[in-house]
C-alpha positions as CSV (number, residue, x, y, z in Angstrom):
1,X,8.5,-21.7,-18.8
2,X,8.0,-24.9,-21.2
3,X,6.9,-24.3,-24.5
4,X,3.7,-26.0,-23.8
5,X,2.8,-23.9,-20.9
6,X,3.6,-21.0,-23.1
7,X,1.3,-22.1,-25.6
8,X,-1.4,-23.0,-23.3
9,X,-1.1,-19.5,-21.5
10,X,-1.4,-17.7,-25.1
11,X,-4.5,-19.6,-25.7
12,X,-6.0,-18.8,-22.2
13,X,-5.0,-15.2,-22.9
14,X,-6.7,-15.1,-26.2
15,X,-9.9,-16.8,-24.8
16,X,-10.2,-14.1,-21.9
17,X,-9.5,-11.3,-24.6
18,X,-12.1,-12.5,-26.6
19,X,-14.6,-13.0,-23.9
20,X,-13.7,-9.5,-22.7
21,X,-14.2,-8.0,-26.1
22,X,-17.5,-9.5,-26.7
23,X,-18.8,-8.4,-23.3
24,X,-17.5,-4.8,-23.6
25,X,-19.0,-4.5,-27.2
26,X,-22.3,-6.0,-26.0
27,X,-22.6,-3.6,-23.0
28,X,-21.7,-0.4,-24.8
29,X,-20.5,-0.7,-28.2
30,X,-18.9,2.8,-28.6
31,X,-16.8,2.5,-25.4
32,X,-15.8,-1.2,-26.2
33,X,-14.6,0.0,-29.7
34,X,-12.6,2.9,-28.1
35,X,-11.3,0.8,-25.0
36,X,-10.0,-1.9,-27.5
37,X,-9.0,0.4,-30.3
38,X,-11.3,-1.5,-32.6
39,X,-12.8,-0.3,-36.1
40,X,-16.4,-0.7,-36.7
41,X,-15.5,-3.9,-39.0
42,X,-13.7,-5.6,-36.5
43,X,-16.2,-4.9,-33.8
44,X,-18.8,-6.4,-35.8
45,X,-16.8,-9.5,-36.4
46,X,-15.9,-10.1,-33.0
47,X,-19.2,-9.5,-31.7
48,X,-20.9,-11.8,-33.8
49,X,-18.6,-14.8,-33.3
50,X,-20.3,-17.8,-31.7
51,X,-18.9,-19.6,-28.9
52,X,-17.6,-22.4,-30.9
53,X,-15.6,-19.6,-33.3
54,X,-14.4,-17.9,-30.3
55,X,-12.9,-21.4,-28.9
56,X,-11.4,-22.3,-32.3
57,X,-9.9,-18.7,-32.6
58,X,-8.6,-18.7,-29.3
59,X,-6.7,-22.0,-29.9
60,X,-4.2,-20.0,-32.2
61,X,-0.7,-20.1,-31.3
62,X,-0.3,-16.4,-31.7
63,X,-1.4,-13.6,-29.4
64,X,-4.8,-12.2,-30.7
65,X,-4.6,-9.0,-28.7
66,X,-1.9,-6.4,-28.8
67,X,-0.2,-4.1,-26.4
68,X,-2.2,-0.8,-27.3
69,X,-0.2,1.5,-25.2
70,X,3.2,1.4,-27.1
71,X,4.0,5.0,-26.9
72,X,6.9,6.0,-24.4
73,X,4.9,9.3,-23.2
74,X,1.7,7.5,-22.5
75,X,3.4,4.6,-20.7
76,X,5.4,7.2,-18.7
77,X,2.0,9.0,-17.5
78,X,0.5,5.8,-16.5
79,X,3.5,4.4,-14.9
80,X,4.6,7.4,-12.9
81,X,2.9,7.9,-9.4
82,X,0.7,10.9,-10.0
83,X,-0.7,13.2,-7.4
84,X,-3.9,13.4,-9.4
85,X,-4.5,9.9,-10.8
86,X,-7.6,11.1,-12.5
87,X,-5.6,13.5,-14.7
88,X,-3.1,11.0,-15.6
89,X,-6.1,8.6,-16.9
90,X,-7.5,11.3,-18.7
91,X,-4.3,12.3,-20.3
92,X,-3.9,8.7,-21.3
93,X,-7.5,8.5,-22.7
94,X,-6.7,11.5,-24.9
95,X,-3.5,10.0,-26.2
96,X,-5.4,7.0,-27.1
97,X,-8.3,8.8,-28.7
98,X,-5.7,10.1,-31.2
99,X,-4.6,6.6,-32.6
100,X,-6.3,5.1,-35.4
101,X,-8.7,2.0,-34.8
102,X,-7.4,-1.3,-36.0
103,X,-8.6,-2.2,-39.3
104,X,-8.3,-5.3,-41.5
105,X,-5.4,-5.4,-43.9
């Protein structure tokens, strides 16, 4: 993929992530914070961004979101075909609940 296309893909992903984050936080703040792995401070900041700020932030050349499921055990649980899919998702949710929320450094 050409570097211009890569940058454009990153920016589109950033915009989609920010829009999703704002929607999740507005619909159900505690659930959105949990699903996104966000602290109260980061949730406040994201939910308070104006459209212009979202667009400006999305134009960054770095991914704003991160791959939250970076634990081998958790990925294995989710990737392995399960007889009881609900149990696998519940197990993953329990593992994610044990991870700290993202904070500002």
